[in-house]
N, CA, C and O atoms as a printed pandas DataFrame, in Angstrom:
     atom_number atom_name residue_name chain_id  residue_number  x_coord  y_coord  z_coord
0              1         N          MET        A               1   -5.864  -13.601   -3.898
1              2        CA          MET        A               1   -5.030  -12.420   -3.701
2              3         C          MET        A               1   -4.362  -12.039   -5.025
3              4         O          MET        A               1   -3.830  -12.892   -5.735
4              5         N          HIS        A               2   -4.400  -10.766   -5.335
5              6        CA          HIS        A               2   -3.858  -10.303   -6.599
6              7         C          HIS        A               2   -2.393   -9.928   -6.458
7              8         O          HIS        A               2   -2.006   -9.313   -5.464
8              9         N          PRO        A               3   -1.577  -10.287   -7.431
9             10        CA          PRO        A               3   -0.215   -9.765   -7.446
10            11         C          PRO        A               3   -0.280   -8.261   -7.701
11            12         O          PRO        A               3   -1.188   -7.784   -8.382
12            13         N          PHE        A               4    0.655   -7.535   -7.171
13            14        CA          PHE        A               4    0.628   -6.099   -7.380
14            15         C          PHE        A               4    1.934   -5.638   -7.998
15            16         O          PHE        A               4    2.982   -6.259   -7.818
16            17         N          GLN        A               5    1.852   -4.553   -8.719
17            18        CA          GLN        A               5    3.030   -3.974   -9.352
18            19         C          GLN        A               5    3.409   -2.712   -8.591
19            20         O          GLN        A               5    2.617   -1.775   -8.482
20            21         N          LEU        A               6    4.611   -2.700   -8.073
21            22        CA          LEU        A               6    5.089   -1.556   -7.303
22            23         C          LEU        A               6    5.544   -0.460   -8.255
23            24         O          LEU        A               6    6.353   -0.700   -9.151
24            25         N          PHE        A               7    5.022    0.739   -8.056
25            26        CA          PHE        A               7    5.363    1.841   -8.938
26            27         C          PHE        A               7    6.533    2.656   -8.415
27            28         O          PHE        A               7    7.532    2.824   -9.115
28            29         N          ALA        A               8    6.424    3.157   -7.207
29            30        CA          ALA        A               8    7.474    4.028   -6.699
30            31         C          ALA        A               8    7.365    4.155   -5.191
31            32         O          ALA        A               8    6.291    4.008   -4.606
32            33         N          VAL        A               9    8.502    4.432   -4.582
33            34        CA          VAL        A               9    8.509    4.738   -3.161
34            35         C          VAL        A               9    9.047    6.153   -3.015
35            36         O          VAL        A               9   10.193    6.438   -3.365
36            37         N          ARG        A              10    8.201    7.033   -2.493
37            38        CA          ARG        A              10    8.583    8.430   -2.322
38            39         C          ARG        A              10    8.351    8.813   -0.875
39            40         O          ARG        A              10    7.209    9.035   -0.471
40            41         N          ASN        A              11    9.402    8.892   -0.094
41            42        CA          ASN        A              11    9.272    9.235    1.320
42            43         C          ASN        A              11    8.338    8.242    1.999
43            44         O          ASN        A              11    8.678    7.067    2.141
44            45         N          LYS        A              12    7.168    8.704    2.418
45            46        CA          LYS        A              12    6.242    7.828    3.127
46            47         C          LYS        A              12    5.140    7.306    2.216
47            48         O          LYS        A              12    4.214    6.641    2.681
48            49         N          LEU        A              13    5.232    7.602    0.921
49            50        CA          LEU        A              13    4.132    7.258    0.020
50            51         C          LEU        A              13    4.533    6.121   -0.914
51            52         O          LEU        A              13    5.600    6.157   -1.527
52            53         N          LEU        A              14    3.684    5.130   -1.016
53            54        CA          LEU        A              14    3.935    3.955   -1.838
54            55         C          LEU        A              14    2.797    3.816   -2.841
55            56         O          LEU        A              14    1.625    3.796   -2.464
56            57         N          PHE        A              15    3.151    3.718   -4.134
57            58        CA          PHE        A              15    2.138    3.592   -5.179
58            59         C          PHE        A              15    2.145    2.175   -5.749
59            60         O          PHE        A              15    3.204    1.560   -5.881
60            61         N          PHE        A              16    0.969    1.660   -6.086
61            62        CA          PHE        A              16    0.917    0.340   -6.708
62            63         C          PHE        A              16   -0.334    0.211   -7.558
63            64         O          PHE        A              16   -1.239    1.044   -7.493
64            65         N          GLN        A              17   -0.368   -0.844   -8.354
65            66        CA          GLN        A              17   -1.483   -1.080   -9.264
66            67         C          GLN        A              17   -1.982   -2.504   -9.106
67            68         O          GLN        A              17   -1.189   -3.442   -9.018
68            69         N          ILE        A              18   -3.302   -2.664   -9.069
69            70        CA          ILE        A              18   -3.920   -3.992   -9.075
70            71         C          ILE        A              18   -5.052   -3.966  -10.097
71            72         O          ILE        A              18   -5.993   -3.184   -9.966
72            73         N          ASP        A              19   -4.962   -4.812  -11.101
73            74        CA          ASP        A              19   -6.045   -4.945  -12.091
74            75         C          ASP        A              19   -6.531   -3.596  -12.620
75            76         O          ASP        A              19   -7.722   -3.293  -12.549
76            77         N          GLN        A              20   -5.621   -2.798  -13.143
77            78        CA          GLN        A              20   -5.962   -1.514  -13.759
78            79         C          GLN        A              20   -6.415   -0.455  -12.757
79            80         O          GLN        A              20   -6.786    0.647  -13.160
80            81         N          ARG        A              21   -6.393   -0.765  -11.469
81            82        CA          ARG        A              21   -6.736    0.224  -10.454
82            83         C          ARG        A              21   -5.458    0.655   -9.748
83            84         O          ARG        A              21   -4.582   -0.166   -9.475
84            85         N          PHE        A              22   -5.360    1.925   -9.459
85            86        CA          PHE        A              22   -4.184    2.454   -8.795
86            87         C          PHE        A              22   -4.500    2.764   -7.329
87            88         O          PHE        A              22   -5.602    3.197   -6.993
88            89         N          PHE        A              23   -3.527    2.538   -6.485
89            90        CA          PHE        A              23   -3.676    2.783   -5.058
90            91         C          PHE        A              23   -2.417    3.469   -4.539
91            92         O          PHE        A              23   -1.359    3.425   -5.168
92            93         N          TYR        A              24   -2.554    4.093   -3.397
93            94        CA          TYR        A              24   -1.356    4.506   -2.682
94            95         C          TYR        A              24   -1.483    4.083   -1.230
95            96         O          TYR        A              24   -2.582    3.976   -0.686
96            97         N          VAL        A              25   -0.346    3.847   -0.626
97            98        CA          VAL        A              25   -0.287    3.483    0.785
98            99         C          VAL        A              25    0.524    4.548    1.492
99           100         O          VAL        A              25    1.655    4.838    1.103
100          101         N          THR        A              26   -0.042    5.118    2.510
101          102        CA          THR        A              26    0.694    6.075    3.317
102          103         C          THR        A              26    0.954    5.445    4.684
103          104         O          THR        A              26    0.056    4.870    5.301
104          105         N          CYS        A              27    2.187    5.563    5.138
105          106        CA          CYS        A              27    2.599    4.882    6.362
106          107         C          CYS        A              27    3.303    5.835    7.312
107          108         O          CYS        A              27    3.936    6.804    6.894
108          109         N          ARG        A              28    3.179    5.539    8.592
109          110        CA          ARG        A              28    3.993    6.253    9.565
110          111         C          ARG        A              28    5.451    5.871    9.333
111          112         O          ARG        A              28    5.754    4.725    9.001
112          113         N          GLN        A              29    6.340    6.824    9.506
113          114        CA          GLN        A              29    7.753    6.571    9.236
114          115         C          GLN        A              29    8.282    5.388   10.050
115          116         O          GLN        A              29    9.048    4.572    9.537
116          117         N          SER        A              30    7.873    5.296   11.316
117          118        CA          SER        A              30    8.386    4.240   12.192
118          119         C          SER        A              30    7.882    2.859   11.789
119          120         O          SER        A              30    8.414    1.843   12.236
120          121         N          CYS        A              31    6.853    2.824   10.942
121          122        CA          CYS        A              31    6.252    1.535   10.574
122          123         C          CYS        A              31    6.544    1.149    9.134
123          124         O          CYS        A              31    6.142    0.074    8.689
124          125         N          LYS        A              32    7.238    2.010    8.399
125          126        CA          LYS        A              32    7.334    1.813    6.957
126          127         C          LYS        A              32    7.965    0.474    6.577
127          128         O          LYS        A              32    7.459   -0.221    5.696
128          129         N          GLU        A              33    9.057    0.113    7.232
129          130        CA          GLU        A              33    9.747   -1.120    6.845
130          131         C          GLU        A              33    8.845   -2.330    7.042
131          132         O          GLU        A              33    8.724   -3.162    6.144
132          133         N          SER        A              34    8.211   -2.438    8.206
133          134        CA          SER        A              34    7.328   -3.572    8.446
134          135         C          SER        A              34    6.109   -3.508    7.540
135          136         O          SER        A              34    5.559   -4.542    7.162
136          137         N          ALA        A              35    5.685   -2.301    7.192
137          138        CA          ALA        A              35    4.520   -2.158    6.315
138          139         C          ALA        A              35    4.812   -2.719    4.933
139          140         O          ALA        A              35    3.955   -3.364    4.329
140          141         N          LEU        A              36    6.017   -2.479    4.429
141          142        CA          LEU        A              36    6.374   -3.013    3.118
142          143         C          LEU        A              36    6.403   -4.537    3.150
143          144         O          LEU        A              36    5.977   -5.197    2.201
144          145         N          ILE        A              37    6.905   -5.083    4.241
145          146        CA          ILE        A              37    6.976   -6.533    4.365
146          147         C          ILE        A              37    5.573   -7.128    4.431
147          148         O          ILE        A              37    5.330   -8.216    3.909
148          149         N          ASN        A              38    4.649   -6.408    5.076
149          150        CA          ASN        A              38    3.303   -6.941    5.306
150          151         C          ASN        A              38    2.265   -6.353    4.363
151          152         O          ASN        A              38    1.074   -6.333    4.675
152          153         N          LEU        A              39    2.725   -5.869    3.194
153          154        CA          LEU        A              39    1.822   -5.219    2.255
154          155         C          LEU        A              39    0.696   -6.148    1.811
155          156         O          LEU        A              39   -0.457   -5.726    1.730
156          157         N          ASN        A              40    1.025   -7.426    1.517
157          158        CA          ASN        A              40   -0.007   -8.359    1.083
158          159         C          ASN        A              40   -1.055   -8.570    2.165
159          160         O          ASN        A              40   -2.241   -8.701    1.862
160          161         N          ALA        A              41   -0.633   -8.603    3.409
161          162        CA          ALA        A              41   -1.588   -8.775    4.505
162          163         C          ALA        A              41   -2.512   -7.567    4.592
163          164         O          ALA        A              41   -3.697   -7.702    4.896
164          165         N          LEU        A              42   -1.961   -6.386    4.323
165          166        CA          LEU        A              42   -2.768   -5.163    4.333
166          167         C          LEU        A              42   -3.859   -5.239    3.273
167          168         O          LEU        A              42   -5.011   -4.900    3.544
168          169         N          PHE        A              43   -3.508   -5.679    2.071
169          170        CA          PHE        A              43   -4.491   -5.772    0.988
170          171         C          PHE        A              43   -5.525   -6.849    1.296
171          172         O          PHE        A              43   -6.715   -6.674    1.033
172          173         N          LYS        A              44   -5.066   -7.949    1.848
173          174        CA          LYS        A              44   -5.968   -9.062    2.109
174          175         C          LYS        A              44   -7.046   -8.657    3.107
175          176         O          LYS        A              44   -8.213   -9.015    2.942
176          177         N          SER        A              45   -6.662   -7.915    4.135
177          178        CA          SER        A              45   -7.627   -7.499    5.143
178          179         C          SER        A              45   -8.553   -6.415    4.604
179          180         O          SER        A              45   -9.722   -6.338    4.984
180          181         N          GLY        A              46   -8.019   -5.575    3.711
181          182        CA          GLY        A              46   -8.822   -4.509    3.147
182          183         C          GLY        A              46   -9.158   -3.417    4.143
183          184         O          GLY        A              46  -10.002   -2.563    3.870
184          185         N          LEU        A              47   -8.509   -3.437    5.293
185          186        CA          LEU        A              47   -8.800   -2.470    6.346
186          187         C          LEU        A              47   -7.580   -1.621    6.623
187          188         O          LEU        A              47   -6.452   -2.063    6.407
188          189         N          PRO        A              48   -7.795   -0.393    7.107
189          190        CA          PRO        A              48   -6.652    0.434    7.491
190          191         C          PRO        A              48   -5.847   -0.272    8.573
191          192         O          PRO        A              48   -6.401   -0.758    9.559
192          193         N          GLY        A              49   -4.537   -0.321    8.377
193          194        CA          GLY        A              49   -3.685   -0.938    9.378
194          195         C          GLY        A              49   -3.333    0.051   10.468
195          196         O          GLY        A              49   -3.636    1.239   10.369
196          197         N          GLU        A              50   -2.702   -0.441   11.488
197          198        CA          GLU        A              50   -2.279    0.437   12.578
198          199         C          GLU        A              50   -1.265    1.453   12.072
199          200         O          GLU        A              50   -1.203    2.582   12.557
200          201         N          CYS        A              51   -0.466    1.032   11.081
201          202        CA          CYS        A              51    0.606    1.888   10.597
202          203         C          CYS        A              51    0.317    2.482    9.222
203          204         O          CYS        A              51    0.841    3.541    8.879
204          205         N          CYS        A              52   -0.507    1.810    8.443
205          206        CA          CYS        A              52   -0.662    2.204    7.041
206          207         C          CYS        A              52   -2.120    2.211    6.607
207          208         O          CYS        A              52   -2.975    1.549    7.197
208          209         N          LEU        A              53   -2.372    2.985    5.552
209          210        CA          LEU        A              53   -3.698    3.048    4.962
210          211         C          LEU        A              53   -3.562    2.974    3.454
211          212         O          LEU        A              53   -2.803    3.738    2.857
212          213         N          ALA        A              54   -4.297    2.054    2.833
213          214        CA          ALA        A              54   -4.295    1.944    1.379
214          215         C          ALA        A              54   -5.505    2.685    0.827
215          216         O          ALA        A              54   -6.627    2.482    1.291
216          217         N          VAL        A              55   -5.281    3.538   -0.156
217          218        CA          VAL        A              55   -6.349    4.368   -0.706
218          219         C          VAL        A              55   -6.385    4.222   -2.222
219          220         O          VAL        A              55   -5.354    4.327   -2.887
220          221         N          ALA        A              56   -7.567    3.981   -2.760
221          222        CA          ALA        A              56   -7.719    3.870   -4.209
222          223         C          ALA        A              56   -7.654    5.254   -4.839
223          224         O          ALA        A              56   -8.155    6.228   -4.276
224          225         N          ILE        A              57   -7.040    5.332   -5.999
225          226        CA          ILE        A              57   -6.926    6.585   -6.735
226          227         C          ILE        A              57   -7.885    6.527   -7.924
227          228         O          ILE        A              57   -7.818    5.601   -8.733
228          229         N          THR        A              58   -8.767    7.507   -8.029
229          230        CA          THR        A              58   -9.684    7.578   -9.156
230          231         C          THR        A              58   -9.025    8.349  -10.290
231          232         O          THR        A              58   -8.657    9.513  -10.132
232          233         N          LEU        A              59   -8.881    7.691  -11.432
233          234        CA          LEU        A              59   -8.221    8.332  -12.573
234          235         C          LEU        A              59   -9.255    8.914  -13.529
235          236         O          LEU        A              59   -8.893    9.495  -14.552
């Protein structure tokens, strides 16, 4: 599992970086707090969560 660097939290959008790749996570408002706590689990599964979706950003 890769450590991630948190960039910013803007409303429902969360940006982060892993190994020179950028991602964003969009979450339902009601799930945001638990989503932040379970961010590593989200990355580990690599699948869209019930509350959140991680999307790679092509630069």
